[in-house]
BAROFI-791500 format. One record per atom (N, C-alpha, C): x, y, z; residue in three letters. Coordinates in steps of 0.05 Angstrom, whole numbers, padded with zeros to 5 digits, always signed. Atoms other than C-alpha are relative to their C-alpha. Example, Ala and Ser with C-alpha at 12.3 -4.5 7.8 and 13.67 -1.06 7.14 Angstrom:
BEGIN
+00018-00024+00000ala
+00246-00090+00156ala
+00018+00024+00000ala
-00016-00024-00001ser
+00273-00021+00143ser
-00015+00022+00014ser
This chain:
BEGIN
+00017-00024+00000met
+00000+00000+00000met
+00018+00025+00000met
-00016-00025+00002gly
+00029+00067-00021gly
-00010+00021+00020gly
+00007-00023-00018arg
+00029+00131+00020arg
-00006+00024-00017arg
+00005-00026+00012ile
-00002+00197-00001ile
+00015+00020+00017ile
-00016-00021-00013val
+00048+00252+00017val
-00006+00027-00013val
+00004-00028+00009val
+00027+00325+00011val
+00024+00016+00007val
-00024-00016-00005thr
+00087+00370+00003thr
-00006+00029-00009thr
+00007-00028+00005glu
+00081+00446+00005glu
+00022+00019+00008glu
-00013-00025-00009tyr
+00119+00511+00006tyr
-00023+00016+00013tyr
+00022-00013-00014ile
+00078+00548+00058ile
+00011+00024+00015ile
-00008-00024-00015ser
+00081+00617+00088ser
-00008-00002+00029ser
+00007+00000-00028val
+00076+00634+00161val
-00030+00002+00004val
+00029-00002-00003asp
+00002+00652+00151asp
-00015-00021-00016asp
+00013+00024+00011gly
-00012+00586+00116gly
-00006+00000-00030gly
+00005-00002+00029val
-00013+00608+00043val
+00018-00020-00015val
-00016+00018+00018val
+00009+00556-00009val
-00003+00007-00029val
+00005-00007+00028glu
-00016+00590-00072glu
+00023+00014-00013glu
-00019-00014+00017ala
+00034+00609-00126ala
+00025+00009+00014ala
-00025-00008-00013pro
+00099+00608-00086pro
+00021+00010-00020pro
-00017-00009+00022ser
+00135+00616-00152ser
-00015-00005-00026ser
+00013+00006+00025gly
+00120+00610-00226gly
-00015+00024-00011gly
+00014-00021+00015ser
+00070+00649-00268ser
-00030-00002+00003ser
+00029+00002-00004glu
+00002+00635-00238glu
-00012+00028+00001glu
+00013-00027-00001pro
-00048+00693-00244pro
-00009+00007+00028pro
+00004-00007-00028phe
-00042+00712-00171phe
+00018+00025+00005phe
-00014-00025-00002glu
-00022+00783-00154glu
+00025-00001+00018glu
-00023+00002-00018arg
+00027+00760-00100arg
+00018-00024-00006arg
-00015+00023+00009val
+00059+00704-00140val
+00030+00005+00005val
-00029-00002-00003gly
+00132+00689-00125gly
+00010+00007+00027gly
-00008-00009-00027trp
+00134+00699-00050trp
+00023-00017+00012trp
-00024+00015-00009thr
+00189+00646-00043thr
+00025+00008-00015thr
-00022-00004+00019asp
+00233+00674-00098asp
+00024+00014+00012asp
-00022-00014-00012thr
+00276+00718-00053thr
+00016-00016+00021thr
-00012+00016-00020phe
+00295+00661-00007phe
+00016-00023-00012phe
-00015+00024+00007ser
+00347+00606-00012ser
-00008-00023+00019ser
+00006+00023-00017arg
+00328+00537+00014arg
+00025-00009+00015arg
-00025+00009-00012gly
+00401+00524+00030gly
+00005-00029-00006gly
-00008+00028+00006val
+00437+00457+00028val
-00020-00019+00013val
+00019+00018-00014asp
+00390+00425+00079asp
-00027-00001-00014asp
+00025-00001+00014gly
+00329+00449+00042gly
+00000-00014-00026gly
-00003+00014+00025asp
+00354+00423-00024asp
+00001-00030+00004asp
-00002+00028-00007gln
+00370+00356+00008gln
-00028-00011+00007gln
+00027+00007-00008phe
+00300+00354+00038phe
-00017-00006-00025phe
+00016+00005+00024lys
+00269+00360-00032lys
+00010-00023-00016lys
-00010+00023+00015trp
+00316+00310-00064trp
-00007-00026+00014trp
+00007+00024-00014asp
+00304+00258-00010asp
-00030-00007-00004asp
+00029+00003+00005glu
+00229+00268-00019glu
-00005-00011-00028glu
+00004+00008+00027thr
+00233+00260-00094thr
+00012-00028-00005thr
-00013+00026+00005arg
+00281+00201-00092arg
-00017-00024+00008arg
+00016+00023-00009val
+00232+00157-00054val
-00029+00001-00011val
+00027-00002+00012ser
+00171+00179-00095ser
-00004-00021-00022ser
+00007+00019+00022asp
+00137+00127-00139asp
-00016+00014-00021asp
+00017-00014+00019ala
+00089+00176-00172ala
-00007+00028+00010ala
+00010-00026-00007leu
+00063+00247-00173leu
-00031+00000-00003leu
+00029-00004+00002leu
-00010+00266-00160leu
-00005+00030+00002leu
+00002-00029+00003leu
-00029+00336-00181leu
-00028+00009-00006leu
+00024-00014+00009gly
-00088+00383-00187gly
+00005+00012-00027gly
-00003-00010+00027arg
-00101+00414-00254arg
+00017+00025-00002arg
-00015-00025+00002val
-00072+00483-00239val
+00030-00005+00004val
-00028+00006-00005thr
-00007+00455-00210thr
+00011-00015-00024thr
-00009+00015+00024tyr
-00002+00406-00269tyr
+00006+00019-00023tyr
-00004-00019+00022asp
-00010+00463-00319asp
+00024+00018+00004asp
-00024-00015-00005gly
+00046+00500-00284gly
+00025-00016-00003gly
-00023+00017+00002phe
+00093+00441-00282phe
+00006-00011-00028phe
-00003+00015+00025ala
+00081+00408-00349ala
+00017+00014-00021ala
-00017-00012+00020pro
+00113+00460-00395pro
+00028+00007+00010pro
-00025-00009-00011val
+00171+00475-00348val
+00020-00023+00006val
-00019+00021-00009trp
+00200+00410-00320trp
+00014-00015-00023trp
-00015+00014+00021pro
+00217+00377-00387pro
+00024+00016-00010pro
-00023-00016+00008gln
+00266+00435-00399gln
+00024-00003+00018gln
-00022+00003-00019phe
+00308+00417-00338phe
+00015-00026-00004phe
-00017+00024+00002glu
+00365+00367-00336glu
+00012-00006+00027glu
-00012+00008-00025gly
+00400+00329-00282gly
-00015-00022+00014gly
+00011+00023-00013glu
+00385+00273-00234glu
-00028+00005+00011glu
+00026-00007-00012phe
+00328+00309-00198phe
-00021+00002-00022phe
+00018-00004+00022ala
+00295+00330-00263ala
-00007-00026-00014ala
+00004+00026+00013asp
+00304+00261-00294asp
-00020-00017+00015asp
+00019+00015-00017lys
+00268+00229-00235lys
-00028+00012-00002lys
+00026-00015+00000phe
+00213+00282-00236phe
-00015-00005-00026phe
+00012+00002+00027asn
+00201+00276-00311asn
-00008-00029-00007asn
+00004+00027+00009ser
+00204+00201-00317ser
-00022-00015+00016ser
+00019+00016-00016met
+00159+00177-00260met
-00029+00005-00008met
+00028-00004+00007pro
+00084+00167-00269pro
-00012+00024+00013pro
+00014-00024-00010lys
+00041+00228-00261lys
-00030-00004-00004lys
+00029+00001+00000tyr
-00033+00231-00245tyr
-00011+00027+00005tyr
+00011-00026-00004val
-00074+00293-00253val
-00030-00003+00002val
+00028+00000-00004ile
-00144+00304-00227ile
-00013+00021-00017ile
+00012-00020+00018ser
-00185+00337-00282ser
-00023-00013-00015ser
+00022+00009+00017ser
-00251+00331-00317ser
+00001+00011-00028ser
-00001-00014+00026thr
-00230+00374-00376thr
+00026-00004-00015thr
-00025+00003+00014leu
-00157+00358-00392leu
-00002-00024-00020leu
+00004+00020+00020ala
-00159+00320-00458ala
+00025-00013-00010ala
-00025+00009+00012asp
-00088+00314-00483asp
+00024+00009+00016asp
-00022-00008-00017pro
-00036+00317-00428pro
+00027-00001-00014pro
-00025-00002+00016glu
+00032+00340-00455glu
+00024-00011+00015glu
-00023+00009-00015trp
+00078+00317-00399trp
+00002-00030-00001trp
-00006+00028+00002asn
+00110+00249-00407asn
-00012-00016+00023asn
+00009+00020-00020asn
+00077+00190-00371asn
-00022+00011+00018asn
+00022-00011-00015thr
+00014+00228-00350thr
-00026-00015-00005thr
+00026+00012+00002thr
-00053+00196-00335thr
-00020+00019+00013thr
+00021-00018-00010val
-00116+00238-00326val
-00021-00017+00016val
+00020+00013-00017leu
-00162+00216-00269leu
-00026+00017+00000leu
+00025-00015+00004arg
-00234+00237-00284arg
-00022-00008+00019arg
+00021+00010-00017gly
-00274+00198-00233gly
-00001+00013+00027gly
+00002-00010-00027asp
-00291+00209-00160asp
+00028+00001+00013asp
-00027-00003-00009val
-00228+00236-00127val
+00007-00021+00022val
-00006+00019-00022val
-00233+00193-00064val
+00004-00028-00011val
-00002+00027+00011glu
-00244+00129-00104glu
+00025-00003-00017glu
-00024+00002+00017glu
-00189+00145-00154glu
+00026-00001+00017glu
-00024-00001-00016val
-00138+00161-00100val
+00003-00026+00017val
-00001+00026-00015thr
-00156+00099-00059thr
+00011-00022-00018thr
-00011+00020+00019arg
-00142+00057-00121arg
+00030+00004-00005arg
-00028-00006+00004leu
-00076+00093-00132leu
+00017-00011+00023leu
-00015+00009-00024lys
-00053+00076-00061lys
+00003-00030-00001lys
-00002+00029+00002glu
-00067+00003-00076glu
+00019-00009-00023glu
-00017+00006+00023met
-00025+00006-00140met
+00030+00002+00006met
-00028-00006-00005tyr
+00039+00030-00108tyr
+00008-00009+00028tyr
-00011+00007-00026glu
+00085+00011-00050glu
+00013+00024+00013glu
-00014-00023-00011gly
+00122+00077-00043gly
-00018+00025+00002gly
+00015-00025-00004asp
+00102+00150-00038asp
-00012+00010-00026asp
+00014-00014+00022ile
+00052+00183-00084ile
-00002+00029+00010ile
-00005-00027-00012val
+00069+00257-00075val
-00018+00021-00014val
+00017-00023+00009val
+00020+00315-00081val
+00016+00025+00004val
-00014-00026-00002his
+00058+00379-00097his
-00021+00022-00004his
+00019-00023+00003gly
+00019+00444-00086gly
-00028-00010+00001gly
+00027+00011+00004ser
-00052+00430-00110ser
-00017+00003+00026ser
+00013-00003-00026pro
-00086+00460-00048pro
-00028-00011+00001pro
+00027+00010+00000gln
-00157+00442-00068gln
+00000-00030+00002gln
-00002+00029-00001leu
-00138+00370-00080leu
+00010-00009+00028leu
-00011+00007-00026ala
-00097+00368-00016ala
-00022+00002+00022ala
+00021-00003-00019gln
-00156+00394+00024gln
-00020-00023-00001gln
+00018+00023+00004thr
-00201+00340-00005thr
+00011-00025+00012thr
-00012+00024-00010leu
-00152+00286+00013leu
+00003+00001+00030leu
-00001-00003-00030ile
-00142+00313+00084ile
-00028-00005+00012ile
+00027+00003-00010glu
-00217+00316+00094glu
-00008-00030+00001glu
+00007+00028+00002his
-00224+00243+00074his
+00021-00019+00011his
-00020+00016-00014asp
-00164+00219+00115asp
+00016-00018-00018asp
-00016+00015+00019leu
-00126+00196+00054leu
+00030+00008+00000leu
-00028-00010-00001val
-00062+00235+00070val
+00015-00014+00023val
-00016+00015-00019asp
-00008+00194+00105asp
+00023+00017+00012asp
-00021-00017-00011ala
+00044+00249+00113ala
-00002+00027-00014ala
+00000-00027+00010ile
+00051+00324+00103ile
+00029+00011+00004ile
-00027-00012-00001his
+00119+00356+00086his
-00004+00030-00005his
+00003-00029+00002leu
+00122+00431+00098leu
+00028+00014+00000leu
-00023-00019-00001gln
+00177+00480+00079gln
-00012+00027+00006gln
+00013-00024-00010val
+00156+00540+00120val
+00018+00024-00006val
-00015-00024+00007tyr
+00178+00607+00091tyr
-00008+00023+00018tyr
+00005-00021-00019pro
+00184+00666+00138pro
-00011+00025-00013pro
+00013-00022+00013val
+00137+00712+00101val
-00030-00002+00005val
+00029-00002-00002ile
+00065+00735+00112ile
-00010+00009-00027ile
+00010-00008+00027val
+00033+00734+00043val
-00025+00017+00002val
+00023-00017-00005gly
-00032+00762+00068gly
-00024-00004-00018gly
+00022+00007+00017ala
-00076+00733+00014ala
+00006-00026-00015ala
-00005+00025+00016gly
-00085+00670-00028gly
-00011-00024+00014gly
+00010+00025-00010lys
-00105+00598-00019lys
+00017-00011+00023lys
-00013+00013-00023arg
-00088+00565+00047arg
-00001-00030-00003arg
+00000+00029+00000leu
-00070+00492+00056leu
-00022-00011+00017leu
+00020+00012-00019phe
-00115+00480+00115phe
-00025+00016+00000phe
+00026-00012+00001ala
-00188+00496+00104ala
-00017-00013+00022ala
+00018+00012-00019glu
-00249+00478+00145glu
-00003-00030-00006glu
+00005+00029+00003thr
-00259+00404+00158thr
-00025-00007+00016thr
+00025+00008-00013ser
-00319+00365+00181ser
+00003-00006+00030ser
-00007+00006-00028val
-00285+00345+00246val
+00029+00009+00005val
-00027-00006-00007thr
-00221+00362+00283thr
+00018-00024-00008thr
-00018+00021+00008lys
-00163+00323+00253lys
+00024-00001+00020lys
-00020+00003-00021arg
-00118+00298+00310arg
+00020-00022-00006arg
-00015+00023+00006arg
-00079+00245+00273arg
+00029+00005-00007arg
-00026-00008+00010trp
-00013+00282+00262trp
+00021+00001+00023trp
-00023-00002-00018lys
+00055+00277+00296lys
+00024+00009-00015lys
-00025-00007+00013arg
+00124+00305+00281arg
+00015-00025-00008arg
-00015+00023+00010glu
+00163+00256+00238glu
+00030+00004+00000glu
-00028-00005+00001ser
+00230+00290+00233ser
+00007+00020+00023ser
-00008-00018-00022gly
+00270+00326+00287gly
-00012-00011+00026gly
+00011+00008-00026ser
+00238+00325+00356ser
-00025-00016-00004ser
+00025+00016-00001arg
+00185+00273+00370arg
-00019+00011+00020arg
+00017-00012-00020ser
+00155+00319+00422ser
-00027+00007-00011ser
+00027-00008+00008arg
+00081+00333+00421arg
-00003+00030+00001arg
+00002-00029-00001arg
+00096+00406+00433arg
+00001+00011-00028arg
-00001-00011+00027pro
+00085+00451+00373pro
+00027+00010-00007pro
-00025-00010+00010ala
+00144+00469+00330ala
+00000+00030+00001ala
-00002-00029-00005thr
+00169+00540+00341thr
+00021+00012-00017thr
-00021-00016+00013leu
+00205+00591+00298leu
+00009+00021+00020leu
-00010-00016-00022glu
+00249+00626+00349glu
+00017+00024-00008glu
-00017-00021+00008glu
+00292+00673+00308glu
-00014+00027+00001glu
+00011-00027+00003asp
+00283+00748+00309asp
-00006+00006-00029asp
+00009-00006+00027ala
+00255+00783+00247ala
+00024+00000-00020ala
-00023-00002+00019glu
+00324+00795+00217glu
+00011-00028-00006glu
-00011+00027+00004gly
+00349+00724+00228gly
-00020-00018-00014gly
+00020+00016+00012leu
+00283+00694+00207leu
-00002+00004-00031leu
+00004-00007+00028ala
+00287+00728+00139ala
+00014-00019-00019ala
-00013+00019+00018met
+00334+00675+00111met
-00004-00029+00009met
+00004+00027-00010gln
+00307+00614+00148gln
-00024-00013-00013gln
+00021+00016+00010val
+00266+00562+00113val
+00000-00026+00017val
+00001+00022-00019arg
+00243+00509+00162arg
-00016-00024-00013arg
+00012+00024+00011asp
+00226+00437+00142asp
-00013-00016+00022asp
+00014+00016-00020tyr
+00174+00396+00179tyr
-00013-00024-00015tyr
+00015+00023+00009his
+00148+00326+00167his
-00022-00006+00021his
+00022+00008-00017leu
+00080+00310+00196leu
-00010-00027-00010leu
+00008+00028+00008lys
+00060+00236+00196lys
-00027-00007+00013lys
+00026+00008-00011ala
-00010+00208+00204ala
+00004-00022+00021ala
-00001+00021-00020arg
-00020+00168+00267arg
-00016-00024-00010arg
+00014+00025+00008val
-00042+00096+00258val
-00012-00014+00024val
């Protein structure tokens, strides 16, 4: 059984919309002035290395599909070659290599996907899809790269849910149940990108 892993660049105020790229969002690119650093780059490579497939919403897919085939290197090769699944009722002719369009009920389609794979099926961005999967308890882990910026507008990762979701614990770093804290002052915080893994309790 595969795992659904939601991975996000997220602001301090919870925004995940258009961290970079060319989406039609007036505050697009709010991560562009930051460097992830060596640890942040390793975080993303480790995540991609163990991925069996990508699962994307239509907007994120449309942002990735024309861009990623232009990149080269080990990371790009892995990203471009692995199977990709996009949730869409209107996408007719996907242009990115190895893409399958899922048109049915999201919960049923993703449940079947989890049965097809043994490793991680990674959801990049795609906040509406991520919210649906969280609501239906289909997410097994959440990876957050927290950027020290208040975007002040845009789509948030965590929306209203039908009940309180209490199934998460820290997976990397401290195993404490205490909340993670950003302790730097404003000047020091300006170049800090913090990585957190949250894992579903079983």
